[in-house]
Backbone bond lengths (Angstrom), bond angles and torsions (degrees), N, CA, C in turn:
res aa  C-N    CA-C-N  psi(-1)  N-CA   C-N-CA  omega(-1)  CA-C   N-CA-C  phi
1 M - - - 1.443 - - 1.537 109.04 -
2 E 1.313 114.76 135.99 1.455 119.70 -179.83 1.510 111.54 -76.06
3 K 1.298 115.92 146.90 1.440 122.28 177.37 1.509 109.15 -79.69
4 L 1.340 116.01 138.21 1.437 121.24 176.93 1.548 109.58 -78.04
5 V 1.307 116.85 127.13 1.446 120.97 176.29 1.527 108.45 -123.68
6 R 1.297 114.32 154.13 1.490 120.20 176.04 1.527 106.41 -106.81
7 L 1.313 114.13 137.45 1.454 119.66 -179.80 1.530 108.31 -132.08
8 Y 1.323 114.69 129.23 1.469 119.68 178.06 1.524 107.52 -127.19
9 Y 1.309 115.12 126.86 1.477 120.66 179.14 1.518 108.72 -125.23
10 L 1.335 115.90 129.19 1.445 122.60 175.19 1.514 108.90 -109.58
11 P 1.377 118.27 97.34 1.445 120.16 -173.99 1.540 113.67 -60.58
12 E 1.355 116.24 -33.39 1.472 117.64 -178.86 1.526 112.42 -67.18
13 M 1.333 116.56 -22.84 1.447 120.14 177.94 1.538 112.99 -110.37
14 D 1.333 115.41 -8.73 1.476 122.95 -178.08 1.524 112.86 59.91
15 T 1.353 115.59 30.72 1.476 120.32 178.41 1.511 110.34 -102.78
16 L 1.331 115.19 147.04 1.450 120.23 178.93 1.536 108.57 -134.04
17 D 1.321 115.15 132.24 1.461 121.53 175.06 1.527 107.72 -113.99
18 L 1.311 116.68 127.16 1.477 123.71 175.03 1.517 107.25 -115.83
19 W 1.325 114.77 122.18 1.460 120.80 -178.74 1.523 109.85 -113.54
20 L 1.324 115.75 128.37 1.471 122.83 177.36 1.508 110.99 -96.30
21 D 1.321 116.63 -10.28 1.450 124.86 179.33 1.539 106.81 -149.29
22 S 1.307 116.55 -178.06 1.461 120.58 -179.06 1.536 111.32 -62.09
23 P 1.329 116.24 130.50 1.466 119.49 175.99 1.542 112.13 -59.38
24 N 1.325 117.52 -24.39 1.441 121.39 179.29 1.515 112.71 -64.73
25 K 1.325 117.50 -18.58 1.460 120.88 -177.98 1.554 112.30 -84.23
26 E 1.315 116.45 -7.42 1.472 119.33 -178.64 1.519 111.02 -64.86
27 T 1.346 114.84 128.49 1.454 119.14 175.59 1.520 112.02 -121.26
28 V 1.345 116.27 -22.46 1.464 121.23 -176.08 1.535 108.35 -139.73
29 S 1.339 116.72 140.16 1.440 123.06 169.49 1.515 107.81 -113.13
30 E 1.323 116.03 129.55 1.467 119.47 -176.49 1.544 109.48 -126.14
31 P 1.328 117.46 107.70 1.483 119.24 175.55 1.534 109.61 -64.16
32 I 1.324 115.48 134.65 1.457 119.72 177.41 1.548 111.17 -118.37
33 S 1.315 116.40 -7.39 1.465 123.83 174.33 1.498 107.40 -160.41
34 D 1.330 116.27 178.72 1.472 119.96 175.85 1.535 110.78 -67.60
35 N 1.315 116.80 -16.00 1.468 120.55 -173.01 1.543 114.02 -117.61
36 L 1.315 117.85 -7.47 1.477 120.51 -174.58 1.500 112.01 -130.13
37 V 1.331 113.54 139.36 1.504 120.22 176.75 1.538 106.39 -131.82
38 L 1.314 116.10 122.13 1.455 121.10 176.02 1.522 109.53 -81.85
39 K 1.302 117.31 141.96 1.478 124.22 177.04 1.522 105.74 -107.36
40 L 1.336 116.57 122.90 1.458 122.23 -174.60 1.528 110.78 -117.90
41 D 1.339 115.60 151.12 1.471 120.23 175.42 1.551 109.01 -94.50
42 T 1.324 116.31 -170.81 1.479 120.19 -176.25 1.507 112.88 -64.93
43 N 1.327 117.29 -21.28 1.502 121.96 179.21 1.535 111.56 -95.39
44 N 1.343 116.91 10.36 1.465 122.81 -175.65 1.522 112.47 61.81
45 K 1.311 116.17 27.07 1.474 120.85 173.12 1.538 107.94 -86.10
46 V 1.333 116.16 136.13 1.465 120.08 179.47 1.527 108.12 -72.44
47 I 1.319 114.49 121.26 1.473 119.66 179.20 1.529 110.85 -115.66
48 G 1.328 116.52 -1.09 1.467 118.49 179.65 1.512 110.72 -176.76
49 V 1.336 113.00 171.33 1.473 120.09 176.99 1.525 108.19 -145.54
50 E 1.302 115.86 140.12 1.445 121.32 174.53 1.527 108.33 -110.45
51 V 1.321 116.16 129.03 1.440 123.38 175.58 1.534 105.45 -101.47
52 L 1.295 117.31 113.38 1.464 121.03 -173.64 1.527 112.51 -72.58
53 S 1.332 117.65 -28.47 1.451 121.76 176.64 1.544 107.44 -144.80
54 L 1.344 114.50 96.81 1.470 118.89 -176.00 1.511 111.13 -60.56
55 S 1.311 118.31 -37.86 1.454 121.21 -178.29 1.527 113.11 -65.09
56 K 1.355 116.32 -19.47 1.452 120.79 179.75 1.515 113.42 -103.08
57 L 1.358 117.07 4.74 1.465 120.77 178.00 1.507 110.18 -60.93
58 N 1.342 117.50 131.42 1.448 120.33 -176.09 1.550 110.37 -138.64
59 E 1.327 115.24 177.75 1.474 120.50 -178.69 1.526 112.00 -61.98
60 E 1.303 117.41 -34.77 1.462 121.57 179.86 1.564 109.38 -62.56
61 D 1.341 114.60 -43.14 1.474 118.95 176.71 1.527 110.33 -61.97
62 L 1.347 115.32 -50.29 1.476 119.85 -176.99 1.506 112.69 -59.35
63 A 1.347 117.38 -34.50 1.444 120.92 -178.98 1.542 112.31 -65.60
64 K 1.315 117.70 -19.55 1.454 122.28 -179.74 1.509 113.96 -85.25
65 L 1.340 116.60 -13.30 1.456 121.09 -178.27 1.524 111.86 -80.37
66 P 1.349 116.70 147.53 1.465 118.57 170.47 1.526 109.47 -57.74
67 K 1.345 117.12 147.58 1.455 121.60 -172.61 1.533 112.74 -53.63
68 E 1.319 118.26 -47.68 1.477 120.55 -177.24 1.535 110.66 -62.78
69 V 1.299 116.66 -41.84 1.465 121.52 -179.23 1.536 109.71 -66.23
70 K 1.327 115.96 -44.52 1.482 120.48 177.71 1.504 110.91 -58.92
71 E 1.334 118.03 -48.62 1.467 121.32 -178.22 1.528 110.88 -63.05
72 T 1.322 117.50 -41.03 1.471 121.91 179.87 1.543 109.37 -65.73
73 L 1.290 117.81 -45.31 1.456 121.33 -179.21 1.528 110.57 -61.79
74 I 1.313 117.87 -48.50 1.464 121.98 179.92 1.511 111.19 -61.21
75 S 1.334 115.83 -46.94 1.449 121.06 -179.98 1.543 111.25 -60.04
76 T 1.302 116.52 -45.08 1.476 120.70 -179.41 1.520 111.16 -65.09
77 L 1.304 117.96 -43.36 1.473 121.01 178.57 1.514 110.93 -64.91
78 R 1.323 118.56 -36.98 1.487 120.17 176.41 1.515 111.63 -64.77
79 K 1.323 116.97 -41.80 1.460 119.83 179.39 1.511 110.87 -61.83
80 I 1.325 116.21 -40.98 1.467 120.20 178.74 1.540 110.15 -65.47
81 A 1.307 116.81 -44.83 1.474 120.60 -179.70 1.523 111.23 -63.02
82 N 1.331 116.65 -38.54 1.464 120.60 -179.08 1.520 112.90 -73.31
83 S 1.320 118.19 -21.46 1.457 121.27 -177.36 1.531 110.71 -95.73
84 A 1.325 118.64 -5.80 1.452 121.83 179.10 1.537 109.71 -70.21
85 P 1.316 117.57 142.07 1.450 121.84 179.69 1.519 112.22 -66.12
């Protein structure tokens, strides 16, 4: 069974938020690159990621993400791209 994720994209700002858990659980934001910010809960578990400029997302950014977050982000973006008209 696939995990439910929340995805928010603001085209006017080119920002994307991917949530693996409830956004209400976020207690800390940790920048890991100029383009990525991890969202952490009280146990320092990654529950989301913010891409500050989706159009500038690159392999170097993706390499900095935890494996599960990277795979979920890539999979979600592929599903969106494949469903576009």
